[in-house]
C-alpha positions, 0 to 999 in steps of 0.5 A: 570435488570438494568433499570437505566443502560439500560435508560442511554444506550438509552440516549447516543445512542439518542444523538449520533445519532443527534450529528452533524457529526463534532462533531464524529471522523474523519475518515480521521485522521491515527493513527500510535499507531498500524500500520500493513503491509499485501500483497505480495512480495513487502511488505515484501521486497523481495530479498531486506531485506527491508520491508514496515514494516521496512521502517514505523517503522523508519519513525513513530516518534512517539510512536508506538507498533512494526508493524504487518509484515503480507506478502507472496511471495507465494500470488500468488497462492492462493490470495484469501485464503491467503488474508482472511488469512491475513486478519484475522490476522491484525483483531487481530492485532487491527491496527489504519492504514493498508499498504496494497500497493500490497496487491490486486496484485494478485487478479488483475495478476495471470492465470484466466479462458479464458473461462469465458473471461480475463475481467470478471475472473479479475474481480471477483477476484477483488471484492473478495478483495475488500470484504476483504479490507471491514472488515477493519474498521480503514485507509487503504493505497492500492495500484493500478494496474501497469502494469509490461510487460516487468517483467523476464517471470522467475518471472511473465509471459505474460498470467498472465499479464492483457491486457490493457483492463482488466488493465484499468477495474480493476483500475477504479473498484478499484477507483469506490469502493474507492469513499465514503470511505474516510478511504481509500487511493489508491495510483498510483502505476500505475502512479509510476511506469510508471515514473520511467521507462520515467526517472521522479524519480530524486535524488535529489542534494547533500546538499551541492551543490557539484552535480546535480540532477540526473534521479533515473534509472531502474538499480537502482531502480530495481531488475534484474527482472524488478518485485521488487524494490532495496533497493534504489527503495524501500526507494524511494518509502516508501517516495512516499507513505508518501507524498501521506499519508501526502496530502490525510488524512484529519488531517495530518499524525502527527510523520511520516517523511521519506526523502529518502536522509535521510535514504539511508544515515542511511542505508549506501546505498550511494555507490548504487546511484552512480552505 
């Protein structure tokens, strides 16, 4: 037995226990060195070719590993096992930041047993999703539950969409879980979707002054299914995510910059704004 080593380790542990909290690493900073994305079809860039990882790879201006792309467009079929598998893979990546915008979506949405009651069934499944996210020890960005009423029935049926009471309960539980977890940022997907439907999303006026600010319409921002964003919608969503991250984390996320109009120009998508 190496008594000198054991004594030194004991002293180090004792010092860590008495150090003031301010001297310990902040849990509210977000490092961009090893980013992972997990989730469903939104994360994967369903039918628009712009997964969240691709947009953030362009937005991260500091040295970083290639962003882990872990998503499934079939998340809705087996959310419990799919979510667990994604977290397993994510942990092997040893991420410093996880972007999980739609990871919880199918834990709240989807078919449930009406014998048990919609509310209890959806909340019980949400708990399993939250338990998976609790396995992550790094900063996590997760979306709340938007109301996707009006999405095309070919993509999501009415019975898969939580009723108003269930939707409210899901979001309340999510925010309750996030309290005290300073490394977790819950982004308001619900409010953003409502804003898009009401015309609150804007296309800035051209920098050259030749034009005016315009409303970003559903026709431009959403695909035919009214469930997934277009390329334009994905870029504007990514910009909102970046702004929310800068506002939330105690230490500004240095090296993360995304201007929607600049990215749209870089991707050659300007013509799509004229639709």
